[in-house]
C-alpha positions, 0 to 999 in steps of 0.5 A: 500500500503506497501513500499518495497526496493529492493536490487539489480536489478538482474532478480530475483529482477526485477521479484519480483519487477514488481509483487509487483508494480502490486499488488498495492505496492510503490517498490524502487530498489537500485542497486550498479552498474550503470545497471540492469540485475545481471549477464545478461550482454552485451559487445559491441565494434566496432560493436560486441555485446556478451552476457556476462552471459547466452546465452540461455533460458530454460523454456521461460514460466516463463517469459511468465507468468511474462509479462501476470501477470504484464500487460496482455501482451505476452512476445513476444510483447517485444522481439523476441524469436527463438526457437534454432533448432538444439538444439545443436552439440556435438563433443566427444573426439573420433571425433565423432559428434551428432546434436540433434534436438530441443524438439523431443525425437524421433528425438534425439534417431534417431540423437544418433542412426545414429551418435553413433550407434544402440542402443545409442538413446534408452539408452539415451530415457530410461534415459530421461523417467526416468528424466521425472519422476524425473521432475514431483516428484520434480517440484512443491516443487523445483520450484513452492512452497516455500521451505518446512518447512520440507525440509530434506524430499527433502534432503532425497528422491531421485527422480530419479527411476535408473534402477537396475544394476548387479555388482559383483553379486549384484544388485545396483541403481545409486545414482549420475549422474555419475553412471547414465551415466556409468550404464544406458547409458554405452557409454563414449560419451553418458556419456559425453552428459548426464554429460555436462548438469551438468557441465554447471551448474558447478555440479560435476557428480561424487557427483551431485544426480541422479535426476540431470538427469532431467536438460538433460530432461528439455532441450529436454522436453521444447526446448532452445530459444534464444533472438534476439539481445542477452538474454540482451534484456530479461533483458531489457524488464523486467526492461522496465516493472518495469518502466511501473509499477512506480517501482523506480530505483537508480543506483550506490547506495550501500546498506550498511546496513538493518534497523531494527525496533522493531525486523523486517526489516524497510528499508535500509541505503545507503553507503552515509548515506541516508536512505530509510524506508520500510515495507519490504525489498527484497535482491537479493543479494549473501550470503555473502554480505547479511550477512554483511547487517544485523546486530545482526542476521544471515539472512541466516547462513545456512538459517533460515530454516537450509538449509546447505550452499554450498561449493566449487561453481563454476564460468565461464570463457568466451572467446569473439571472434570478427571474420572476414567473415560471419556465414556459412549457416547451422551453429548450433548456439550451439556446445558443444566440450567435453573434451578429458580427462574427469578424468583430467578435473573433477580433475582440476575443483572439486579436485585439482583446480589450473588454469592449462590449461587442455582443459575443456568442452567449449560450442560454441555459434554462433547465426544468428543475425545480431544485433550482428556484424557490417555487413554480413562479420563478426561473433561474437563467444562466448566460455564459460567453468566452472572454479573454483570460484575466480580462474584467469585461465589465457591466457593459459587456453583461449587458450585451449578453443580457441583450443577446439573450433577450432573443431566447427569453422574450420579455427578460429584462421585465422579469429580472429580479436580480442578477450577478456576474461571474468573472475570469477573477472568480475562476482564478479564485476558485481553480488557481489558474492564472487570469481564470484560464479554462483549458480546452479538450486535446486536439491533433494537428496545429503543430501540437499547440492543443496537446497537453503535457502528459501525466508524468512529469520531470519529477519521478513520482509526481504525476499531473492530473486534470484539465491541464494535463493530458487529455485536456480541459472539459469534464469528461477529459478530467475524468479520463485523466484520472483513470490514466494517472491511476493506471500509471501508479497502479500499473507502473510506467509501462501503462498506456491506457484502457484496453 
């Protein structure tokens, strides 16, 4: 039985802790804040409750596997999963709308033909077929296996089989998501639909590789899910699984340093001067805090594996709206209101971030969940937009988001009881990530810019877990990183991944 110290109680760290405890190890988690879950938090006020992090769950199979492997108990015995149908309502810049069913390619094709004109659904369906190939080609190395030692193969190999496009007497193939949108979809509304999946993760579609189309495919293939009571209930269930497996938690415990002995990790030293010795250390923290914890060794420094560090990372601005009046029957759980000026939005986000109130693409979540409101005569609505990390967009930007949301919630302003902004600074306080940056999932191609450092580090015995490590950001990816780290510790360095 090994002693394992886990730094942080984010979803990746919790997933690793539960798996390691079931394998017979003594696991102790040290979290600098007063609660678990990382970015998966809840804001409660006046009988209203809001998710302040992710609001929807893709790929629930990751957490189903976690609960089966750590207790032979279905996830559904601990939380209530609800398939979101329709998956989303999209409101485009020209005023047209499309309501897309959940996990039904044929249904989506028919809906787009009906909403955007004959042929729109077929073009979208063709892109999804190619995106499925990208998923099939990259799923194992990007999600289910530890990062390949020859990761540069992933950096150079574009998994998306772009369709040939004749342009200026030359035949070209799309190399970026924006080119896929322009050349293969040939409709600004379909382009906005495809690019919105990248924007939701803070990716610039003009530079994101064509393979980022698989983000749209995942939603249509595996569906979108909601956890009754909010996504915070998933964090609670994973935390309680850890407790049931005798994982020890110390909250309000900031780790000041990873202890080293004989050239390997040997425990942690806390800010109060106390020491916890360990045979292995698992760090679920962002790169900059981790580098400060490891003296004399660049724990990542671009990674012991040489993966390029990511730059210019985005964050999120969230507006919580407490509304008088109940949620109308038949309301879509999620509405995406697309920006009226794509170029202005991308410039404000990625070219010259200034925090100016350009009306962004806004995701509006309106769950039908009595647990979130004081009674049936009220509604809890969450607005989310991508913003530059470290930015303070200000009240004007939040008002631009509310203006966009009026397309999804008629009479919105007259119904507002109160509203709150959640800024990148709030994310930074909860997660420790500089500027409140939010990591994206790992993607192949793009010279390796969207790969994440492997779960091993330059210091033997020190492992990294969570969104800043392979396989990257997002709730499913955090759970996958926990499984990979547990495998590396339990089975040793020869462990490659699930079979």
